All heavy atoms as TSV, in Angstrom:
chain	resi	resn	atom	element	x	y	z
A	1	MET	N	N	77.126	15.653	308.249
A	1	MET	CA	C	78.024	15.349	307.157
A	1	MET	C	C	77.303	15.539	305.823
A	1	MET	O	O	77.311	14.674	304.982
A	1	MET	CB	C	78.525	13.918	307.312
A	1	MET	CG	C	79.664	13.618	306.397
A	1	MET	SD	S	80.367	11.983	306.558
A	1	MET	CE	C	80.788	11.884	308.248
A	2	GLU	N	N	76.698	16.681	305.657
A	2	GLU	CA	C	75.939	16.955	304.442
A	2	GLU	C	C	76.819	17.195	303.225
A	2	GLU	O	O	76.442	16.859	302.114
A	2	GLU	CB	C	75.042	18.175	304.654
A	2	GLU	CG	C	73.918	17.932	305.618
A	2	GLU	CD	C	73.077	19.170	305.825
A	2	GLU	OE1	O	73.079	20.041	304.953
A	2	GLU	OE2	O	72.417	19.245	306.861
A	3	LYS	N	N	78.004	17.765	303.416
A	3	LYS	CA	C	78.876	18.096	302.294
A	3	LYS	C	C	79.504	16.871	301.657
A	3	LYS	O	O	79.856	16.891	300.488
A	3	LYS	CB	C	80.010	19.018	302.761
A	3	LYS	CG	C	79.608	20.407	303.096
A	3	LYS	CD	C	80.796	21.197	303.608
A	3	LYS	CE	C	81.758	21.478	302.478
A	3	LYS	NZ	N	82.824	22.412	302.853
A	4	ILE	N	N	79.669	15.818	302.420
A	4	ILE	CA	C	80.395	14.646	301.950
A	4	ILE	C	C	79.405	13.526	301.668
A	4	ILE	O	O	78.663	13.115	302.548
A	4	ILE	CB	C	81.428	14.207	303.007
A	4	ILE	CG1	C	82.391	15.357	303.303
A	4	ILE	CG2	C	82.167	12.977	302.546
A	4	ILE	CD1	C	83.265	15.133	304.501
A	5	THR	N	N	79.419	13.015	300.429
A	5	THR	CA	C	78.502	11.939	300.066
A	5	THR	C	C	79.242	10.864	299.273
A	5	THR	O	O	80.267	11.128	298.642
A	5	THR	CB	C	77.313	12.460	299.225
A	5	THR	OG1	O	77.816	13.074	298.038
A	5	THR	CG2	C	76.481	13.461	299.996
A	6	VAL	N	N	78.699	9.671	299.309
A	6	VAL	CA	C	79.247	8.547	298.551
A	6	VAL	C	C	79.189	8.887	297.064
A	6	VAL	O	O	78.223	9.462	296.578
A	6	VAL	CB	C	78.449	7.258	298.855
A	6	VAL	CG1	C	78.838	6.137	297.917
A	6	VAL	CG2	C	78.648	6.858	300.303
A	7	GLY	N	N	80.254	8.556	296.356
A	7	GLY	CA	C	80.324	8.797	294.921
A	7	GLY	C	C	81.110	10.046	294.550
A	7	GLY	O	O	81.486	10.210	293.391
A	8	MET	N	N	81.362	10.924	295.519
A	8	MET	CA	C	82.125	12.140	295.232
A	8	MET	C	C	83.574	11.800	294.921
A	8	MET	O	O	84.149	10.893	295.514
A	8	MET	CB	C	82.141	13.082	296.438
A	8	MET	CG	C	80.888	13.818	296.684
A	8	MET	SD	S	81.144	14.906	298.105
A	8	MET	CE	C	80.215	16.304	297.552
A	9	THR	N	N	84.167	12.563	294.009
A	9	THR	CA	C	85.593	12.473	293.752
A	9	THR	C	C	86.252	13.636	294.482
A	9	THR	O	O	85.847	14.785	294.328
A	9	THR	CB	C	85.887	12.555	292.243
A	9	THR	OG1	O	85.242	11.455	291.603
A	9	THR	CG2	C	87.372	12.480	291.968
A	10	ILE	N	N	87.250	13.320	295.287
A	10	ILE	CA	C	87.938	14.328	296.089
A	10	ILE	C	C	89.416	14.344	295.709
A	10	ILE	O	O	89.938	13.366	295.178
A	10	ILE	CB	C	87.767	14.051	297.597
A	10	ILE	CG1	C	88.255	12.650	297.955
A	10	ILE	CG2	C	86.316	14.241	298.009
A	10	ILE	CD1	C	88.228	12.313	299.427
A	11	LYS	N	N	90.076	15.487	295.964
A	11	LYS	CA	C	91.489	15.627	295.601
A	11	LYS	C	C	92.294	16.044	296.823
A	11	LYS	O	O	91.910	16.964	297.544
A	11	LYS	CB	C	91.641	16.658	294.492
A	11	LYS	CG	C	93.086	16.823	294.036
A	11	LYS	CD	C	93.225	17.580	292.738
A	11	LYS	CE	C	93.021	19.053	292.925
A	11	LYS	NZ	N	93.369	19.826	291.735
A	12	LEU	N	N	93.400	15.365	297.033
A	12	LEU	CA	C	94.290	15.664	298.152
A	12	LEU	C	C	94.988	16.993	297.892
A	12	LEU	O	O	95.631	17.175	296.858
A	12	LEU	CB	C	95.318	14.545	298.305
A	12	LEU	CG	C	96.253	14.612	299.506
A	12	LEU	CD1	C	95.456	14.506	300.807
A	12	LEU	CD2	C	97.285	13.512	299.440
A	13	ILE	N	N	94.845	17.945	298.824
A	13	ILE	CA	C	95.459	19.259	298.650
A	13	ILE	C	C	96.563	19.535	299.663
A	13	ILE	O	O	97.255	20.548	299.570
A	13	ILE	CB	C	94.409	20.388	298.712
A	13	ILE	CG1	C	93.637	20.353	300.022
A	13	ILE	CG2	C	93.482	20.330	297.507
A	13	ILE	CD1	C	92.725	21.543	300.259
A	14	LYS	N	N	96.723	18.631	300.638
A	14	LYS	CA	C	97.714	18.838	301.687
A	14	LYS	C	C	98.236	17.474	302.131
A	14	LYS	O	O	97.460	16.584	302.452
A	14	LYS	CB	C	97.035	19.557	302.853
A	14	LYS	CG	C	97.918	19.913	303.996
A	14	LYS	CD	C	97.091	20.676	305.017
A	14	LYS	CE	C	97.848	20.908	306.284
A	14	LYS	NZ	N	96.991	21.501	307.310
A	15	ASP	N	N	99.557	17.324	302.158
A	15	ASP	CA	C	100.147	16.059	302.588
A	15	ASP	C	C	100.077	15.976	304.111
A	15	ASP	O	O	100.626	16.815	304.803
A	15	ASP	CB	C	101.598	15.974	302.131
A	15	ASP	CG	C	102.258	14.665	302.514
A	15	ASP	OD1	O	101.554	13.722	302.913
A	15	ASP	OD2	O	103.496	14.594	302.420
A	16	PHE	N	N	99.368	14.971	304.625
A	16	PHE	CA	C	99.242	14.859	306.070
A	16	PHE	C	C	99.754	13.544	306.630
A	16	PHE	O	O	99.962	13.431	307.820
A	16	PHE	CB	C	97.803	15.117	306.538
A	16	PHE	CG	C	96.811	14.077	306.111
A	16	PHE	CD1	C	96.417	13.074	306.979
A	16	PHE	CD2	C	96.260	14.110	304.850
A	16	PHE	CE1	C	95.508	12.123	306.594
A	16	PHE	CE2	C	95.334	13.165	304.454
A	16	PHE	CZ	C	94.961	12.172	305.336
A	17	ASP	N	N	99.999	12.555	305.789
A	17	ASP	CA	C	100.558	11.305	306.319
A	17	ASP	C	C	101.634	10.703	305.425
A	17	ASP	O	O	102.160	9.646	305.733
A	17	ASP	CB	C	99.448	10.293	306.612
A	17	ASP	CG	C	98.756	9.772	305.363
A	17	ASP	OD1	O	99.107	10.198	304.241
A	17	ASP	OD2	O	97.851	8.942	305.498
A	18	GLY	N	N	101.958	11.354	304.334
A	18	GLY	CA	C	103.029	10.891	303.464
A	18	GLY	C	C	102.712	9.702	302.592
A	18	GLY	O	O	103.575	9.212	301.881
A	19	SER	N	N	101.474	9.223	302.624
A	19	SER	CA	C	101.143	8.019	301.863
A	19	SER	C	C	100.780	8.298	300.408
A	19	SER	O	O	100.880	7.406	299.571
A	19	SER	CB	C	99.997	7.269	302.539
A	19	SER	OG	O	98.816	8.030	302.492
A	20	ARG	N	N	100.366	9.510	300.098
A	20	ARG	CA	C	99.947	9.872	298.735
A	20	ARG	C	C	100.482	11.253	298.376
A	20	ARG	O	O	100.554	12.137	299.222
A	20	ARG	CB	C	98.417	9.935	298.630
A	20	ARG	CG	C	97.709	8.660	298.928
A	20	ARG	CD	C	97.785	7.738	297.757
A	20	ARG	NE	N	97.252	6.435	298.167
A	20	ARG	CZ	C	97.188	5.408	297.379
A	20	ARG	NH1	N	97.603	5.487	296.155
A	20	ARG	NH2	N	96.724	4.263	297.811
A	21	PRO	N	N	100.819	11.460	297.093
A	21	PRO	CA	C	101.268	12.793	296.690
A	21	PRO	C	C	100.086	13.769	296.603
A	21	PRO	O	O	98.956	13.362	296.295
A	21	PRO	CB	C	101.892	12.569	295.315
A	21	PRO	CG	C	101.341	11.283	294.821
A	21	PRO	CD	C	100.963	10.471	296.019
A	22	VAL	N	N	100.366	15.023	296.875
A	22	VAL	CA	C	99.351	16.062	296.728
A	22	VAL	C	C	98.870	16.045	295.280
A	22	VAL	O	O	99.647	15.881	294.348
A	22	VAL	CB	C	99.944	17.443	297.097
A	22	VAL	CG1	C	98.978	18.555	296.752
A	22	VAL	CG2	C	100.301	17.483	298.571
A	23	GLY	N	N	97.555	16.179	295.087
A	23	GLY	CA	C	96.950	16.128	293.760
A	23	GLY	C	C	96.311	14.789	293.449
A	23	GLY	O	O	95.582	14.658	292.470
A	24	SER	N	N	96.582	13.772	294.274
A	24	SER	CA	C	95.956	12.459	294.075
A	24	SER	C	C	94.450	12.577	294.250
A	24	SER	O	O	93.965	13.364	295.066
A	24	SER	CB	C	96.507	11.456	295.090
A	24	SER	OG	O	97.870	11.229	294.898
A	25	THR	N	N	93.710	11.771	293.513
A	25	THR	CA	C	92.255	11.792	293.613
A	25	THR	C	C	91.737	10.452	294.113
A	25	THR	O	O	92.365	9.412	293.928
A	25	THR	CB	C	91.593	12.122	292.263
A	25	THR	OG1	O	91.989	11.145	291.298
A	25	THR	CG2	C	91.967	13.515	291.790
A	26	ALA	N	N	90.571	10.523	294.732
A	26	ALA	CA	C	89.920	9.330	295.268
A	26	ALA	C	C	88.416	9.496	295.160
A	26	ALA	O	O	87.904	10.613	295.076
A	26	ALA	CB	C	90.315	9.124	296.725
A	27	THR	N	N	87.714	8.379	295.182
A	27	THR	CA	C	86.259	8.376	295.178
A	27	THR	C	C	85.773	7.851	296.518
A	27	THR	O	O	86.256	6.819	297.001
A	27	THR	CB	C	85.717	7.477	294.047
A	27	THR	OG1	O	86.227	7.951	292.804
A	27	THR	CG2	C	84.190	7.493	294.011
A	28	ILE	N	N	84.830	8.556	297.116
A	28	ILE	CA	C	84.244	8.114	298.379
A	28	ILE	C	C	83.321	6.943	298.086
A	28	ILE	O	O	82.414	7.041	297.264
A	28	ILE	CB	C	83.480	9.257	299.062
A	28	ILE	CG1	C	84.445	10.398	299.398
A	28	ILE	CG2	C	82.761	8.759	300.319
A	28	ILE	CD1	C	83.773	11.659	299.910
A	29	VAL	N	N	83.580	5.807	298.754
A	29	VAL	CA	C	82.800	4.604	298.472
A	29	VAL	C	C	81.878	4.195	299.617
A	29	VAL	O	O	80.914	3.457	299.397
A	29	VAL	CB	C	83.702	3.408	298.082
A	29	VAL	CG1	C	84.382	3.676	296.752
A	29	VAL	CG2	C	84.726	3.106	299.154
A	30	TYR	N	N	82.166	4.665	300.837
A	30	TYR	CA	C	81.338	4.226	301.969
A	30	TYR	C	C	81.557	5.167	303.141
A	30	TYR	O	O	82.662	5.645	303.372
A	30	TYR	CB	C	81.736	2.797	302.369
A	30	TYR	CG	C	80.905	2.205	303.473
A	30	TYR	CD1	C	79.575	1.836	303.267
A	30	TYR	CD2	C	81.443	2.004	304.737
A	30	TYR	CE1	C	78.814	1.287	304.284
A	30	TYR	CE2	C	80.696	1.449	305.769
A	30	TYR	CZ	C	79.369	1.091	305.530
A	30	TYR	OH	O	78.629	0.556	306.537
A	31	ILE	N	N	80.491	5.439	303.883
A	31	ILE	CA	C	80.561	6.193	305.133
A	31	ILE	C	C	79.857	5.348	306.186
A	31	ILE	O	O	78.679	5.034	306.042
A	31	ILE	CB	C	79.890	7.572	305.011
A	31	ILE	CG1	C	80.547	8.382	303.884
A	31	ILE	CG2	C	79.974	8.323	306.338
A	31	ILE	CD1	C	79.818	9.656	303.512
A	32	ASP	N	N	80.595	4.961	307.232
A	32	ASP	CA	C	79.992	4.071	308.228
A	32	ASP	C	C	79.237	4.847	309.310
A	32	ASP	O	O	79.161	6.073	309.285
A	32	ASP	CB	C	81.030	3.117	308.814
A	32	ASP	CG	C	82.031	3.773	309.755
A	32	ASP	OD1	O	81.852	4.940	310.158
A	32	ASP	OD2	O	83.024	3.098	310.107
A	33	ASP	N	N	78.662	4.111	310.250
A	33	ASP	CA	C	77.850	4.711	311.310
A	33	ASP	C	C	78.665	5.569	312.278
A	33	ASP	O	O	78.107	6.317	313.060
A	33	ASP	CB	C	77.122	3.621	312.102
A	33	ASP	CG	C	76.087	2.902	311.255
A	33	ASP	OD1	O	75.598	3.493	310.268
A	33	ASP	OD2	O	75.765	1.739	311.583
A	34	PHE	N	N	79.986	5.425	312.241
A	34	PHE	CA	C	80.867	6.196	313.123
A	34	PHE	C	C	81.533	7.338	312.372
A	34	PHE	O	O	82.529	7.891	312.815
A	34	PHE	CB	C	81.918	5.270	313.737
A	34	PHE	CG	C	81.311	4.135	314.509
A	34	PHE	CD1	C	81.246	2.871	313.954
A	34	PHE	CD2	C	80.769	4.343	315.766
A	34	PHE	CE1	C	80.669	1.815	314.650
A	34	PHE	CE2	C	80.192	3.303	316.464
A	34	PHE	CZ	C	80.138	2.035	315.911
A	35	ASP	N	N	80.976	7.685	311.193
A	35	ASP	CA	C	81.478	8.761	310.336
A	35	ASP	C	C	82.906	8.545	309.856
A	35	ASP	O	O	83.649	9.494	309.627
A	35	ASP	CB	C	81.327	10.131	311.004
A	35	ASP	CG	C	79.875	10.566	311.109
A	35	ASP	OD1	O	79.038	10.031	310.345
A	35	ASP	OD2	O	79.570	11.436	311.942
A	36	GLN	N	N	83.321	7.298	309.721
A	36	GLN	CA	C	84.582	6.966	309.059
A	36	GLN	C	C	84.286	6.920	307.567
A	36	GLN	O	O	83.295	6.310	307.136
A	36	GLN	CB	C	85.112	5.618	309.535
A	36	GLN	CG	C	85.548	5.615	310.977
A	36	GLN	CD	C	86.806	6.446	311.188
A	36	GLN	OE1	O	87.825	6.229	310.548
A	36	GLN	NE2	N	86.719	7.405	312.089
A	37	ILE	N	N	85.129	7.567	306.780
A	37	ILE	CA	C	84.898	7.684	305.343
A	37	ILE	C	C	85.931	6.817	304.623
A	37	ILE	O	O	87.136	6.963	304.839
A	37	ILE	CB	C	85.010	9.153	304.914
A	37	ILE	CG1	C	83.947	9.962	305.675
A	37	ILE	CG2	C	84.837	9.296	303.409
A	37	ILE	CD1	C	84.282	11.390	305.888
A	38	PHE	N	N	85.452	5.920	303.786
A	38	PHE	CA	C	86.300	4.994	303.057
A	38	PHE	C	C	86.379	5.437	301.601
A	38	PHE	O	O	85.357	5.776	301.000
A	38	PHE	CB	C	85.727	3.580	303.147
A	38	PHE	CG	C	85.712	3.052	304.558
A	38	PHE	CD1	C	84.694	3.397	305.442
A	38	PHE	CD2	C	86.723	2.233	305.014
A	38	PHE	CE1	C	84.683	2.926	306.750
A	38	PHE	CE2	C	86.727	1.750	306.314
A	38	PHE	CZ	C	85.701	2.099	307.187
A	39	VAL	N	N	87.606	5.438	301.053
A	39	VAL	CA	C	87.813	5.896	299.684
A	39	VAL	C	C	88.592	4.865	298.890
A	39	VAL	O	O	89.356	4.067	299.448
A	39	VAL	CB	C	88.562	7.251	299.646
A	39	VAL	CG1	C	87.808	8.317	300.417
A	39	VAL	CG2	C	89.995	7.128	300.150
A	40	ASP	N	N	88.400	4.890	297.577
A	40	ASP	CA	C	89.216	4.137	296.634
A	40	ASP	C	C	90.060	5.156	295.884
A	40	ASP	O	O	89.520	6.081	295.257
A	40	ASP	CB	C	88.353	3.374	295.625
A	40	ASP	CG	C	87.774	2.098	296.187
A	40	ASP	OD1	O	88.287	1.599	297.205
A	40	ASP	OD2	O	86.791	1.598	295.598
A	41	TRP	N	N	91.383	5.015	295.958
A	41	TRP	CA	C	92.290	5.912	295.260
A	41	TRP	C	C	92.296	5.593	293.774
A	41	TRP	O	O	92.233	4.421	293.390
A	41	TRP	CB	C	93.696	5.794	295.833
A	41	TRP	CG	C	93.795	6.391	297.200
A	41	TRP	CD1	C	93.766	5.738	298.387
A	41	TRP	CD2	C	93.906	7.786	297.516
A	41	TRP	NE1	N	93.858	6.630	299.426
A	41	TRP	CE2	C	93.941	7.893	298.921
A	41	TRP	CE3	C	93.976	8.944	296.758
A	41	TRP	CZ2	C	94.046	9.120	299.569
A	41	TRP	CZ3	C	94.093	10.163	297.406
A	41	TRP	CH2	C	94.132	10.239	298.790
A	42	SER	N	N	92.395	6.613	292.941
A	42	SER	CA	C	92.348	6.408	291.491
A	42	SER	C	C	93.546	5.613	290.984
A	42	SER	O	O	93.455	4.942	289.961
A	42	SER	CB	C	92.267	7.754	290.761
A	42	SER	OG	O	93.380	8.564	291.083
A	43	ASP	N	N	94.685	5.654	291.698
A	43	ASP	CA	C	95.853	4.895	291.271
A	43	ASP	C	C	95.977	3.553	292.000
A	43	ASP	O	O	97.005	2.901	291.956
A	43	ASP	CB	C	97.132	5.717	291.451
A	43	ASP	CG	C	97.396	6.104	292.899
A	43	ASP	OD1	O	96.529	5.861	293.762
A	43	ASP	OD2	O	98.470	6.661	293.166
A	44	GLY	N	N	94.904	3.163	292.667
A	44	GLY	CA	C	94.876	1.884	293.363
A	44	GLY	C	C	94.984	2.051	294.868
A	44	GLY	O	O	95.539	3.014	295.370
A	45	GLY	N	N	94.412	1.129	295.570
A	45	GLY	CA	C	94.454	1.160	297.026
A	45	GLY	C	C	93.224	1.810	297.627
A	45	GLY	O	O	92.380	2.365	296.919
A	46	GLN	N	N	93.139	1.687	298.921
A	46	GLN	CA	C	92.004	2.227	299.652
A	46	GLN	C	C	92.499	3.002	300.855
A	46	GLN	O	O	93.646	2.857	301.280
A	46	GLN	CB	C	91.083	1.103	300.109
A	46	GLN	CG	C	90.477	0.331	298.958
A	46	GLN	CD	C	89.598	-0.802	299.443
A	46	GLN	OE1	O	89.855	-1.408	300.464
A	46	GLN	NE2	N	88.560	-1.079	298.684
A	47	GLY	N	N	91.628	3.839	301.394
A	47	GLY	CA	C	91.969	4.602	302.580
A	47	GLY	C	C	90.755	4.816	303.447
A	47	GLY	O	O	89.614	4.650	302.999
A	48	ARG	N	N	90.993	5.175	304.698
A	48	ARG	CA	C	89.908	5.455	305.642
A	48	ARG	C	C	90.276	6.739	306.384
A	48	ARG	O	O	91.387	6.870	306.907
A	48	ARG	CB	C	89.756	4.304	306.618
A	48	ARG	CG	C	88.644	4.544	307.636
A	48	ARG	CD	C	88.596	3.437	308.617
A	48	ARG	NE	N	89.846	3.461	309.383
A	48	ARG	CZ	C	90.062	2.758	310.465
A	48	ARG	NH1	N	89.157	1.931	310.911
A	48	ARG	NH2	N	91.210	2.841	311.107
A	49	TYR	N	N	89.332	7.660	306.447
A	49	TYR	CA	C	89.593	8.966	307.047
A	49	TYR	C	C	88.389	9.418	307.855
A	49	TYR	O	O	87.269	8.972	307.631
A	49	TYR	CB	C	89.884	10.010	305.952
A	49	TYR	CG	C	91.017	9.585	305.063
A	49	TYR	CD1	C	90.779	8.976	303.841
A	49	TYR	CD2	C	92.330	9.749	305.467
A	49	TYR	CE1	C	91.814	8.557	303.036
A	49	TYR	CE2	C	93.382	9.319	304.669
A	49	TYR	CZ	C	93.115	8.728	303.457
A	49	TYR	OH	O	94.143	8.294	302.671
A	50	THR	N	N	88.653	10.343	308.765
A	50	THR	CA	C	87.559	10.964	309.503
A	50	THR	C	C	87.051	12.157	308.693
A	50	THR	O	O	87.734	12.643	307.778
A	50	THR	CB	C	88.022	11.462	310.879
A	50	THR	OG1	O	88.993	12.499	310.682
A	50	THR	CG2	C	88.599	10.334	311.724
A	51	GLU	N	N	85.891	12.650	309.062
A	51	GLU	CA	C	85.346	13.832	308.397
A	51	GLU	C	C	86.296	15.016	308.563
A	51	GLU	O	O	86.541	15.766	307.619
A	51	GLU	CB	C	83.967	14.168	308.962
A	51	GLU	CG	C	83.344	15.379	308.307
A	51	GLU	CD	C	81.980	15.713	308.872
A	51	GLU	OE1	O	81.588	15.184	309.924
A	51	GLU	OE2	O	81.287	16.530	308.241
A	52	GLU	N	N	86.861	15.165	309.750
A	52	GLU	CA	C	87.787	16.275	310.013
A	52	GLU	C	C	89.015	16.203	309.096
A	52	GLU	O	O	89.446	17.217	308.541
A	52	GLU	CB	C	88.226	16.249	311.477
A	52	GLU	CG	C	89.140	17.393	311.844
A	52	GLU	CD	C	89.560	17.344	313.308
A	52	GLU	OE1	O	88.950	16.616	314.114
A	52	GLU	OE2	O	90.515	18.050	313.631
A	53	GLN	N	N	89.564	15.003	308.914
A	53	GLN	CA	C	90.713	14.840	308.028
A	53	GLN	C	C	90.357	15.203	306.592
A	53	GLN	O	O	91.137	15.855	305.905
A	53	GLN	CB	C	91.230	13.403	308.074
A	53	GLN	CG	C	91.944	13.056	309.347
A	53	GLN	CD	C	92.292	11.582	309.425
A	53	GLN	OE1	O	91.486	10.719	309.071
A	53	GLN	NE2	N	93.498	11.294	309.886
A	54	LEU	N	N	89.180	14.794	306.149
A	54	LEU	CA	C	88.763	15.116	304.790
A	54	LEU	C	C	88.611	16.624	304.598
A	54	LEU	O	O	89.102	17.175	303.617
A	54	LEU	CB	C	87.441	14.416	304.451
A	54	LEU	CG	C	87.562	13.307	303.417
A	54	LEU	CD1	C	88.366	12.167	303.941
A	54	LEU	CD2	C	86.224	12.876	302.948
A	55	LEU	N	N	87.953	17.269	305.532
A	55	LEU	CA	C	87.714	18.701	305.401
A	55	LEU	C	C	89.008	19.511	305.424
A	55	LEU	O	O	89.111	20.532	304.742
A	55	LEU	CB	C	86.757	19.185	306.493
A	55	LEU	CG	C	85.341	18.620	306.417
A	55	LEU	CD1	C	84.522	19.052	307.630
A	55	LEU	CD2	C	84.646	19.043	305.123
A	56	LYS	N	N	90.001	19.070	306.168
A	56	LYS	CA	C	91.265	19.802	306.285
A	56	LYS	C	C	92.233	19.530	305.137
A	56	LYS	O	O	93.026	20.393	304.784
A	56	LYS	CB	C	91.976	19.445	307.592
A	56	LYS	CG	C	91.370	20.060	308.813
A	56	LYS	CD	C	92.200	19.703	310.018
A	56	LYS	CE	C	91.646	20.347	311.271
A	56	LYS	NZ	N	92.430	19.995	312.458
A	57	ASN	N	N	92.187	18.334	304.572
A	57	ASN	CA	C	93.248	17.907	303.664
A	57	ASN	C	C	92.821	17.627	302.231
A	57	ASN	O	O	93.672	17.330	301.396
A	57	ASN	CB	C	93.919	16.656	304.238
A	57	ASN	CG	C	94.517	16.922	305.599
A	57	ASN	OD1	O	95.399	17.746	305.746
A	57	ASN	ND2	N	94.012	16.240	306.607
A	58	PHE	N	N	91.534	17.691	301.940
A	58	PHE	CA	C	91.046	17.375	300.610
A	58	PHE	C	C	90.193	18.506	300.054
A	58	PHE	O	O	89.525	19.220	300.808
A	58	PHE	CB	C	90.170	16.106	300.637
A	58	PHE	CG	C	90.941	14.842	300.899
A	58	PHE	CD1	C	91.268	14.451	302.190
A	58	PHE	CD2	C	91.348	14.043	299.843
A	58	PHE	CE1	C	91.968	13.283	302.439
A	58	PHE	CE2	C	92.057	12.866	300.083
A	58	PHE	CZ	C	92.367	12.494	301.376
A	59	ASP	N	N	90.233	18.647	298.729
A	59	ASP	CA	C	89.327	19.555	298.033
A	59	ASP	C	C	88.049	18.757	297.792
A	59	ASP	O	O	88.068	17.731	297.115
A	59	ASP	CB	C	89.933	20.004	296.706
A	59	ASP	CG	C	89.037	20.944	295.943
A	59	ASP	OD1	O	88.237	21.672	296.590
A	59	ASP	OD2	O	89.125	20.956	294.697
A	60	ILE	N	N	86.959	19.247	298.374
A	60	ILE	CA	C	85.681	18.552	298.267
A	60	ILE	C	C	84.760	19.411	297.418
A	60	ILE	O	O	84.518	20.571	297.759
A	60	ILE	CB	C	85.070	18.316	299.667
A	60	ILE	CG1	C	86.041	17.461	300.482
A	60	ILE	CG2	C	83.706	17.655	299.559
A	60	ILE	CD1	C	85.722	17.401	301.943
A	61	PRO	N	N	84.270	18.876	296.303
A	61	PRO	CA	C	83.410	19.682	295.418
A	61	PRO	C	C	82.116	20.081	296.140
A	61	PRO	O	O	81.629	19.373	297.012
A	61	PRO	CB	C	83.129	18.772	294.241
A	61	PRO	CG	C	83.433	17.401	294.708
A	61	PRO	CD	C	84.422	17.513	295.839
A	62	THR	N	N	81.598	21.230	295.765
A	62	THR	CA	C	80.337	21.686	296.346
A	62	THR	C	C	79.184	21.080	295.573
A	62	THR	O	O	79.194	21.054	294.352
A	62	THR	CB	C	80.210	23.219	296.228
A	62	THR	OG1	O	81.479	23.798	295.990
A	62	THR	CG2	C	79.667	23.829	297.465
A	63	LYS	N	N	78.219	20.590	296.321
A	63	LYS	CA	C	77.037	20.016	295.674
A	63	LYS	C	C	76.177	21.139	295.127
A	63	LYS	O	O	75.982	22.150	295.776
A	63	LYS	CB	C	76.221	19.200	296.679
A	63	LYS	CG	C	76.851	17.894	297.013
A	63	LYS	CD	C	75.983	16.903	297.710
A	63	LYS	CE	C	74.829	17.404	298.503
A	63	LYS	NZ	N	74.143	16.366	299.261
A	64	ILE	N	N	75.675	20.952	293.925
A	64	ILE	CA	C	74.752	21.918	293.331
A	64	ILE	C	C	73.368	21.286	293.340
A	64	ILE	O	O	73.155	20.227	292.768
A	64	ILE	CB	C	75.166	22.276	291.906
A	64	ILE	CG1	C	76.548	22.898	291.918
A	64	ILE	CG2	C	74.149	23.196	291.273
A	64	ILE	CD1	C	77.148	23.154	290.545
A	65	ALA	N	N	72.444	21.936	294.017
A	65	ALA	CA	C	71.094	21.370	294.153
A	65	ALA	C	C	70.232	21.727	292.956
A	65	ALA	O	O	70.428	22.645	292.258
A	65	ALA	CB	C	70.447	21.866	295.418
């Protein structure tokens, strides 16, 4: 899970569960030992996703080393 790190801001690019509109942004706040990724939505609320869900449904910025 090198591409995804705590503190990244990600943007929803595909509606997959109907809970948020496309274009919503969130900040990754925690990644647990089971690779569950926890986010805080910019308009309030929290979410939990797998790495696969993030890669398929969110725009994830590329890290510049």
